[in-house]
Structure formats: C-alpha cells, structure tokens
N, C-alpha and C positions, 0 to 999 in steps of 0.2 A: 372664497371670493364672493363679495356681495355687489349688487348692482341695483339700479332703480328702473322700474318700468315707466310707462308713459303717465301713470297716475301719481308718480312720485313715491310709491310704496317700495320699500327696500326688498330686494329679492336675494335669497341665499343660494349659492351654487350647490348643485347636487352632483354626486358621482354618476358617471355614465354607467348604465346598467341595462340588462334586457331580461325579459320574463322567460323562464325555462318551461319545459313541457309540463311540469306539475303546477305551474302558477307561482313558483318561487322566484327569487331575485338572484341573478348572477352578475357579479362585478369582476372584471378582469383588469388588473393593474399591470401595465406593460412597461411603463417608464417611471424613473425616479421622480419623487415629488416631495416638496417641502412638508415636513412632518406636521407643522402647525396648521398649514392650509388643509392638509388631508384630514386632520382631526375635526376641523370645523365642518368640512364637507360630509364626513362620515356621520357625524351626529345629526346634521340636518337631514341626511338621507334616511337614517334609521327612523327618525320622527315621521317622515313622509311615508315610509313603507308601513309603519304601524297604522297610520291613518288609513292607508289603502287596504288594510287587512291582510298584509303579507305575513306568512308564517316562517318561511325559511329564507335566509340570505347566505349565499355562497360567494366568498371573496377569494379569487384565484390570484395569488401573489407571485409574480415572476421573480427570479433570483435577484435581479437588480433593484427590486423594491423592498429588500429585506429590512431597511430602516423603518418600515411602517409596522412591523410585527408587534412591537410593544403597544402602539396606539390601538391596534385592532383588538388585542387581548384586554386592554383597559376598558374597552366598550362592550365587553361581555362575549366576544367571540372565543371559540375554543379551536385548537388545532385539530384537524380531521385527518388529513393525509398529505403526502408529498410524493413527487416524482423528481427526476434529475434536475429539471429546470423550473419547478414551481412548487408552492405549498398552497393548501386550501384550508380556509378557516370558516367556521359556520356558527351561527347562534340559532336558537329557537325563540322567536319573538313573542308568541302568545303566552299567557299565564295558564298553560295547560301542560299535561305530560309531554315531554320531548319525544317526538316520533322520528328523529333523524337516525338512520341506521349507522352503526359503527363501520369503520373502514375495514376492508379485508382484501386478500389477494384475489378473491372472487366472491360474488354474492349469490345467494340462493333465495329465490322468491317462490311463493306458492299461490296457486289460483284455485279457488274452490268452486267446483261444478255442483252448485246446490240451489242458489237463488240469486237474484240480481239486485244491485244497488246502484242508484244514480249518483255519479260523482259530483262533488261540490265545487271543485276548482280544477285549473289546468286545462290541457287540451282535451281531456275526457269529460269536461263539465257538461252535465245534463245527459250524458250517455249512460244507458243502463249496462253495467258491466258486472262481471263476476267478482266476488270479494277477492282481493289481492293483498299480499303483505310479504314482509321479509322474515326469513327464518332467523331467530335469535341465536346468539352464541350457545353452544352446547344443547341445542334443541333439534330433535329429529323431525323429518318432513311430516310424518303422520300426525304428530302433536302440534306442529306449527300451523298446518292448514286448518285444523279444528279450532285452534285459538283465534286465528285471523277471522274465520267465519263468525265465531261467537262475538268477537269485538265489533265487527261491522254490522251485524244483523240482530244480535241478541238471541239467535237460535242455536241451541246446543246440537252438535253434530258428532257422528262417529265416523272415523276415517274408513273408507272402503277400498279405494284403489288409486294408484298413480296411473293416469290415463296417457300422459304425454309429457315431454319436457323439451324446452327450447332455450336458445341463447338470445338475450335481448340487447344487452348493452356491453360496453367494453369490460375488461378485466374478467372475462369468462363467466359473466353472470348467467345463471341458469334459472329458468322458470318451470316449475312442475305443475301441470294441470291435474288436479286431484278430484275424484268423485267422493262426495260425502253423503252419509245417510242421516237426514235430520231426525232428531229425537223429539221435536215438537214443531208446531206450525206457528207458534207465537213469535212475533217480530218486535224487537225493541229498537227504537230509533237511536242512531248515533250520529251526532252532528259535526264531529271534528273533521272527518274526511268525506263522509258520504251523507246523503239525505235519506229519505224513507226507502227502506228495502222493500221488495215485493216478490211474490211468486210470479213467474212468467213462463209460458210454454217455450220450450227450447227452440221451436220453429220461429216464434216471434222474436226471440232474442237474436237468432242468427240472421234474421231479415233486416235488422237495423242498418241504415245506410252506412254508418261509421264502421260497423263490423264487416259489411260486405266490401268496402273499399280498402280496408287495412289488411294486407296479405297475412300477417301473423295472426291477428285476431280472427280473420276469416278461416284460417287453417284450424285454429282451436275450436271454432264453432262447428266446423264439419266433423271434427273428432267427437264432439259432444253429441251431435246428431247420430253419428254412427254408433256411439255407445247406447243412446236411448232407443234407436230403432233396430239395431242388429246385435246388441250385446258385445260390441267390440271389446276384446280383452285388454286388461292393463296389468300393472304390477302391484301385487299385494305384499304387505310387510310380514316378515318372519322374525319374531323376537329372538334375540340372541345376546351374548355378552362378549365384550372384548377381552383380550388377554389380561388387562388390568382390572376386570370385573365390572366395567361400565356397561349398563344396559344399552342395547342398540338394536337396529333392525337391518335386515337384508331384504331388498325388494326384488321380487322375481315374478315371472308370468306363471300362473297356476293352470294354464290352459290344458296342459298334459299331465296334471297331477304332480307337479314338481314339489309343491308344499308337502304333500304326504310323503314323498320320497325323502325330502330334506329332514322331516321330523324323525325318521327312523335313524338318522345319523346323530341326533342330538339327545 
C-alpha cells in the first residue's frame, strides 16, 4: 500500500516489525494477507532493513498465512524451522558469510573465558563481553570454543577446562563457560560481530554495570573470579571414541584424580 505525506512524496507501506535482542529484525504474520500486497511490502521492507544495516530478518508465519510461503522464498528467505502453529523463515542480508545457526532440538553455545570483545550490535552493543558462539554440527565443545575465540579475536587458544554451563533460551539451549589458554597475545580485529578485542583484568570485567545487573552474566563473572582467585575446578576433556569409531570427549572433574583412574581403563 502506498500513500502520500504532506510534501506530496509517495510513501510505501512497510511490514510491522520489531528489533530483537541481537539487533536483528523479527516479523510476525498473524492474519491472512493479499499475496500481491505482501510482496510489495516485503520488498520495500527488505530495502529499508538493508539501508539500516540489518543482518538477520526472521519472519514467523502462522499457519493461516501459508499462502505467503512462495513469496517469502522468492525473496531469498529459506525455511529454518517450524512448530505446530507456525513456520520461521530467515535470510542473511549482508554479502558476508552466513552466521545464522541451523535449527535443532536444542542448541549448544560456548563462552570463552580468555579476553573480552566489545559487541557491535544488539542489546549488548558497546558492552565488553566474553567471546561467544554456537557449536557447529558434529563439533565438540573443546574444539568449538577455541574456534569461536580465534574467529572473534584472532588469538589462538588451547582448551583448558569447562567451568560452568547454563540454559539461556527455549529448546533446552545450553551455554558452556570454558577456560582457554592463549597461545599468543596478538589480537586481530574482526568487524562482523565484534569490535576491537582487548585484554582486561577479570575484576574490571565483572564490575561493568551491565554484568552486575544481569543475573546470568553476573553469575558467570563470579565463577570466573573464583577460578582466577581460588583455582575453582571445572571439567576437563578425556579423549575417547564412540562404538562407531568417531572421536569424542568425556568431560569430568579431575579434582580427585579421576582422569588418571579413567586412563587405566582405556
């Protein structure tokens, strides 16, 4: 739908949307809509979102709006996941590698206790946070967290210990707080998600107002402090293989020499 403002310039109607916690776009289609009108509104909205620098658009399509699926796919959206009453479609707008995680029954994300990175967008924008990312398919935690830290900071790290794990979002998503041992002090800037990384005393990181006010991040900061000041134990990986021969790891607490006992059985 188009209209005219007071200056006589034609205005194009955009889809109703809101910004999510990561700075992306979320559109929820609840009522049936004429396919031609929707197509015009969607194209105009995509153009606007690109001009605003948005990267991810999530369209949640309720079952009664299924007539719009073909148009959404024609505009470059791909099917992501569905539940009993809706389906979700997403595109990656920038001309950069797609960073949208695949759907799963649960998600696993890793948080690297190694150095801090200021976030570029979303509700964490400007906050110095620990490098965070999603574990890829067929990837173990110890490899994933080292990869994430390398991608966001340019610093090579060796996995040391799983310090803690928490559930953050629906679908039983788990976040593992991991301690890494940096192999160098050289930092390479990565601008896709974060700005300049930096080394920061753990006490200074934990004292940030955002960290203090957020219960989950404050809890993790306290665990990091306990690790740094008192050697709070975590879980270390024990290399093993599955019945089918796939390399894997078992994570256990080595506080009482469990690793040495385990090694005698393998």
